[in-house]
C-alpha positions as CSV (number, residue, x, y, z in Angstrom):
1,X,7.9,5.2,-6.6
2,X,5.1,3.6,-4.6
3,X,3.6,5.5,-1.3
4,X,2.3,3.5,1.3
5,X,-0.2,5.0,3.6
6,X,-2.4,3.5,6.5
7,X,-4.5,6.1,8.3
8,X,-5.6,9.6,7.2
9,X,-7.4,11.0,10.1
10,X,-7.4,14.2,12.1
11,X,-5.5,13.6,15.4
12,X,-8.6,14.6,17.4
13,X,-10.5,11.7,16.1
14,X,-7.7,9.1,17.0
15,X,-9.4,6.6,19.4
16,X,-8.1,6.7,22.8
17,X,-7.9,3.0,23.1
18,X,-6.4,1.1,20.3
19,X,-4.4,-2.3,19.9
20,X,-1.0,-2.1,18.1
21,X,-2.3,-3.8,14.9
22,X,-4.1,-0.7,13.9
23,X,-1.1,1.2,13.4
24,X,-1.8,4.7,14.3
25,X,1.6,5.8,14.2
26,X,1.3,5.7,10.5
27,X,-1.6,8.4,10.5
28,X,-1.5,11.5,8.7
29,X,-3.9,14.4,9.1
30,X,-5.9,14.9,5.9
31,X,-4.2,18.5,5.3
32,X,-1.0,16.6,5.3
33,X,-1.9,13.9,3.2
34,X,-3.5,16.5,0.8
35,X,-0.1,18.7,1.0
36,X,2.1,15.3,0.1
37,X,0.1,14.8,-3.0
38,X,-0.1,18.3,-4.1
39,X,3.8,18.7,-3.3
40,X,4.5,15.6,-5.7
41,X,2.3,17.1,-8.4
42,X,4.0,20.3,-8.3
43,X,7.4,18.5,-8.5
44,X,6.0,16.9,-11.9
45,X,5.5,13.4,-10.5
46,X,2.9,11.7,-12.6
47,X,0.3,9.5,-10.4
48,X,-0.7,6.5,-12.2
49,X,-2.9,3.3,-10.8
50,X,-0.6,0.5,-9.5
51,X,-1.6,-1.7,-12.6
52,X,0.3,0.8,-14.8
53,X,3.2,1.3,-12.5
54,X,3.5,-2.6,-12.4
55,X,3.4,-2.9,-15.9
56,X,6.2,-0.4,-16.7
57,X,8.5,-1.4,-13.9
58,X,8.2,-5.2,-15.3
59,X,8.5,-4.0,-18.6
60,X,11.6,-2.3,-17.7
61,X,10.5,1.0,-19.1
62,X,12.3,3.3,-16.9
63,X,12.1,6.3,-19.1
64,X,9.5,7.7,-17.0
65,X,10.8,7.4,-13.5
66,X,8.5,10.2,-12.1
67,X,5.6,7.8,-11.9
68,X,4.0,7.6,-8.6
69,X,1.3,4.9,-7.3
70,X,-0.6,5.4,-3.9
71,X,-1.5,2.4,-1.8
72,X,-3.2,2.0,1.4
73,X,-2.7,-0.7,3.9
74,X,-5.5,-2.7,6.2
75,X,-8.8,-1.3,5.0
76,X,-9.4,1.5,7.6
77,X,-12.5,3.2,7.7
78,X,-10.9,6.9,7.7
79,X,-9.5,5.9,4.3
80,X,-13.0,6.0,3.0
81,X,-13.9,9.1,5.2
82,X,-10.8,11.3,4.8
83,X,-8.6,10.0,1.9
84,X,-11.2,9.2,-0.7
85,X,-12.3,12.7,-1.1
86,X,-8.6,13.9,-1.4
87,X,-7.9,11.3,-4.0
88,X,-11.1,12.3,-6.0
89,X,-10.6,15.8,-5.8
90,X,-7.1,15.4,-7.2
91,X,-8.0,12.9,-9.8
92,X,-5.6,10.4,-8.3
93,X,-6.3,6.6,-8.2
94,X,-5.1,4.4,-5.2
95,X,-5.0,0.8,-4.2
96,X,-6.5,-0.2,-1.1
97,X,-4.9,-3.4,0.4
98,X,-7.6,-4.9,2.6
99,X,-7.7,-7.5,5.1
100,X,-10.8,-9.7,4.4
101,X,-11.4,-11.6,7.6
102,X,-11.1,-10.6,11.6
103,X,-8.2,-8.7,13.0
104,X,-7.6,-9.6,16.4
105,X,-8.6,-7.0,19.0
106,X,-9.8,-4.6,16.2
107,X,-13.3,-3.2,16.3
108,X,-15.3,-3.8,13.2
109,X,-16.5,-0.1,13.4
110,X,-13.0,1.1,12.6
111,X,-12.8,-1.1,9.4
112,X,-14.5,-0.2,6.0
113,X,-17.8,-2.0,5.2
114,X,-18.4,-3.8,2.0
115,X,-20.6,-0.8,1.0
116,X,-17.6,1.3,1.4
117,X,-15.4,-0.9,-0.5
118,X,-17.9,-0.5,-3.2
119,X,-17.7,3.3,-2.9
120,X,-13.9,3.1,-3.5
121,X,-14.5,0.6,-6.7
122,X,-17.3,3.2,-8.2
123,X,-14.7,6.0,-7.6
124,X,-12.2,4.3,-9.8
125,X,-10.1,3.1,-7.0
126,X,-8.5,-0.6,-6.6
127,X,-8.7,-3.3,-4.1
128,X,-6.1,-5.2,-3.3
129,X,-5.4,-8.3,-0.8
130,X,-3.8,-7.9,2.4
131,X,-4.8,-11.5,3.9
132,X,-7.4,-12.7,5.8
133,X,-6.3,-12.2,9.2
134,X,-3.0,-9.8,9.0
135,X,-0.6,-12.5,10.3
136,X,3.3,-12.6,10.1
137,X,3.2,-14.6,6.7
138,X,7.0,-15.4,7.2
139,X,6.2,-17.7,10.1
140,X,3.3,-19.7,8.6
141,X,3.5,-23.0,6.8
142,X,2.3,-23.8,3.4
143,X,-1.6,-24.5,4.2
144,X,-1.8,-21.4,6.2
145,X,0.0,-19.1,3.5
146,X,-2.7,-20.5,1.1
147,X,-5.4,-19.7,3.3
148,X,-4.3,-16.3,3.9
149,X,-3.1,-15.2,0.7
150,X,-5.3,-17.2,-1.8
151,X,-8.1,-17.0,0.6
152,X,-8.1,-13.3,0.8
153,X,-8.1,-13.0,-3.2
154,X,-11.1,-15.5,-3.2
155,X,-12.7,-13.5,-0.6
156,X,-12.1,-10.0,-2.3
157,X,-13.2,-11.3,-5.7
158,X,-16.4,-12.9,-4.6
159,X,-17.2,-9.6,-2.7
160,X,-16.5,-7.3,-5.7
161,X,-17.3,-9.3,-8.4
162,X,-13.7,-8.6,-10.1
163,X,-10.2,-9.6,-10.2
164,X,-8.0,-8.9,-7.2
165,X,-4.4,-8.5,-8.9
166,X,-2.1,-7.1,-6.3
167,X,-1.0,-8.2,-2.6
168,X,0.8,-6.3,0.1
169,X,2.4,-8.5,3.0
170,X,1.1,-7.4,6.4
171,X,4.0,-5.6,8.3
172,X,6.1,-6.2,5.1
173,X,6.9,-9.7,6.3
174,X,7.8,-12.1,3.9
175,X,10.2,-14.9,2.5
176,X,10.9,-16.9,-0.5
177,X,8.0,-19.4,0.3
178,X,5.6,-16.3,0.8
179,X,6.5,-14.8,-2.6
180,X,6.0,-18.2,-4.3
181,X,2.6,-18.4,-2.6
182,X,1.7,-15.0,-4.1
183,X,2.7,-16.0,-7.5
184,X,1.0,-19.3,-7.4
185,X,-2.3,-17.8,-6.7
186,X,-2.2,-15.4,-9.6
187,X,-1.0,-12.2,-8.3
188,X,0.5,-9.7,-10.6
189,X,2.8,-8.1,-8.1
190,X,3.2,-7.8,-4.3
191,X,4.3,-4.9,-2.0
192,X,6.6,-5.0,0.8
193,X,7.6,-1.9,3.0
194,X,11.2,-2.0,2.0
195,X,12.0,1.9,1.1
196,X,14.0,3.5,-1.7
197,X,14.2,0.2,-3.8
198,X,14.6,-0.4,-7.5
199,X,11.1,-1.7,-8.8
200,X,11.6,-4.0,-11.8
201,X,11.0,-7.3,-13.0
202,X,13.3,-8.9,-10.4
203,X,11.4,-7.3,-7.6
204,X,7.8,-7.9,-8.8
205,X,6.9,-9.8,-6.0
206,X,8.8,-7.5,-3.3
207,X,8.0,-4.1,-4.4
208,X,9.4,-1.3,-2.5
209,X,7.3,1.3,-1.1
210,X,8.2,4.7,0.6
211,X,6.8,6.6,3.6
212,X,7.6,10.2,4.0
213,X,7.2,12.8,7.2
214,X,4.1,14.7,7.2
215,X,5.4,17.8,5.2
216,X,8.4,15.8,3.4
217,X,11.0,18.4,4.7
218,X,13.5,16.0,6.2
219,X,16.9,15.4,4.4
220,X,15.7,11.7,4.2
221,X,12.3,12.8,2.4
222,X,14.4,15.0,-0.2
223,X,16.9,12.6,-0.7
224,X,14.3,9.8,-1.7
225,X,12.6,12.1,-4.2
226,X,15.5,12.0,-6.6
227,X,17.0,8.9,-8.4
228,X,20.4,9.8,-7.3
229,X,19.2,10.4,-3.7
230,X,17.7,6.9,-3.8
231,X,20.9,5.5,-5.2
232,X,23.0,7.0,-2.3
233,X,20.3,6.0,0.1
234,X,20.5,2.4,-0.8
235,X,24.3,2.4,-1.0
236,X,24.5,3.9,2.4
237,X,22.3,1.2,3.8
238,X,24.3,-1.6,2.2
239,X,27.8,-0.2,3.6
240,X,26.1,-0.1,7.1
């Protein structure tokens, strides 16, 4: 299972004026973020780096289906302020998918600086690519795809001085051309926003990620925390 997060921020600190691209509907208060990670630890889920998760998924090793990887999208400053201390305190490694260029209408003060990204790396976190400008990749022609996907990878590798191995599609929007582009630019895997999927060799460039309610207490939440429940969820969605 791969968890997807965006913002970790106290509700009182959410800016009153924000553009839709900022995705504040995906915010978790720090105490709820902590609760989720500790809840999964109590349930004997094992947190691993995305590299390890992908390696086992692609190798077809499903004998340890309790592996969980943590991911964040976009590169918001609150990830550094509020999420990083929680992750470090619990000994959990996360991957932060970062937009390397401008985001329309978004103030730079709300995004992580290069120094903050360096702090994440120093703390053992991984940085992944989330394109240069957060476009709808499914609408782009090949040259723009190369610019957004390959360009972001090059930007981040030049900034960090280390390989960037994973990609997340902005808004989860992708198609076959997008997946081929990700593979061509050397990404080991790419993440979608499709929930409850089976992550294996066939889905390497459209990995499923899950989002839970703050206290993981709904029927849907509990369903998605068991292999049988996830199968039932997928089956119900197909029947619809």
